[in-house]
C-alpha positions in Angstrom: 0.0 0.0 0.0 1.4 3.4 -1.0 1.3 6.2 1.6 -0.9 9.1 0.7 0.7 12.5 0.5 -0.5 14.8 3.2 -1.1 17.5 0.5 -3.4 15.1 -1.4 -5.2 14.3 1.8 -5.7 18.0 2.5 -7.0 18.6 -0.9 -9.5 15.7 -0.5 -10.6 17.0 2.9 -11.2 20.5 1.4 -13.2 19.0 -1.4 -15.4 17.1 1.1 -15.9 20.2 3.1 -17.0 22.2 0.0 -19.5 19.4 -0.8 -20.9 19.5 2.8 -21.1 23.3 2.6 -23.0 22.9 -0.7 -25.4 20.4 0.8 -26.1 22.6 3.8 -26.7 25.6 1.5 -29.0 23.4 -0.7 -31.1 22.5 2.3 -31.4 26.1 3.4 -32.5 27.1 -0.2 -35.0 24.3 -0.2 -36.5 25.5 3.0 -36.7 29.1 1.8 -38.3 28.1 -1.5 -40.9 26.0 0.2 -41.7 28.7 2.7 -42.1 31.2 -0.1 -44.5 28.9 -1.9 -46.5 28.3 1.2 -46.7 32.0 2.0 -47.7 32.9 -1.6 -50.4 30.2 -1.7 -51.7 31.2 1.7 -51.8 34.9 0.6 -53.6 33.9 -2.6 -56.2 31.9 -0.8 -56.9 34.7 1.7 -57.1 37.5 -1.0 -60.3 38.6 -2.5 -60.4 36.9 -5.9 -62.1 39.8 -7.8 -58.8 40.9 -9.4 -57.2 37.7 -10.6 -54.3 39.4 -12.4 -53.5 42.2 -10.0 -49.9 42.7 -9.2 -48.4 40.9 -6.2 -47.1 43.1 -3.4 -44.9 41.6 -0.7 -46.0 43.3 2.5 -44.6 43.2 6.0 -47.3 40.7 7.0 -46.2 38.5 4.1 -42.6 38.6 5.3 -43.7 37.6 8.8 -45.7 34.8 7.4 -42.7 33.7 5.2 -40.4 33.8 8.3 -42.9 31.7 10.3 -42.9 29.1 7.6 -39.1 29.2 7.4 -38.8 28.7 11.1 -41.3 25.8 11.1 -39.7 24.1 8.1 -36.2 24.5 9.6 -37.5 23.0 12.9 -38.9 20.0 11.0 -35.5 19.5 9.3 -33.4 20.4 12.4 -31.9 16.9 12.6 -30.5 17.1 9.1 -29.4 20.7 9.6 -27.7 20.0 12.9 -26.0 16.9 11.5 -24.6 18.8 8.5 -23.5 21.7 10.8 -21.7 19.3 13.1 -20.0 17.5 10.1 -18.9 20.9 8.8 -17.4 21.8 12.2 -15.5 18.5 12.4 -14.2 19.0 8.9 -13.0 22.5 9.7 -11.2 21.2 12.8 -9.5 18.4 10.9 -8.5 20.7 8.1 -7.1 23.3 10.5 -5.2 20.6 12.4 -3.7 19.1 9.2 -2.7 22.6 7.9 -0.9 23.3 11.2 0.9 20.0 11.0 1.8 20.6 7.4 2.9 24.1 8.2 5.2 22.9 10.9 6.6 20.1 8.7 7.3 22.6 5.9 9.0 25.0 8.3 11.2 22.2 9.6 12.2 21.1 6.1 13.1 24.7 5.1 15.4 25.1 8.1 
């Protein structure tokens, strides 16, 4: 078995961290999109239907409704969000540790 270069290992760890970050961002975008759809649907149902093509105006009450939906959906997916956040923190610690070790090793080799 060939030993893996620490620089290759660091590169792989950084790629895995980017993927985890992307996944966490994707979950947040999914929550926001779903909350917006729910708020718009709820607003459309509550609105007087005499003007079907009237322009949509996003009011403060709509924003409050949207944030309520975001909070509820985030709470429903809290397990997934917390797991991804913990994974990201572990990856950050591992990358920082490896960078410190590689920095010390490079410093010793230069001396």
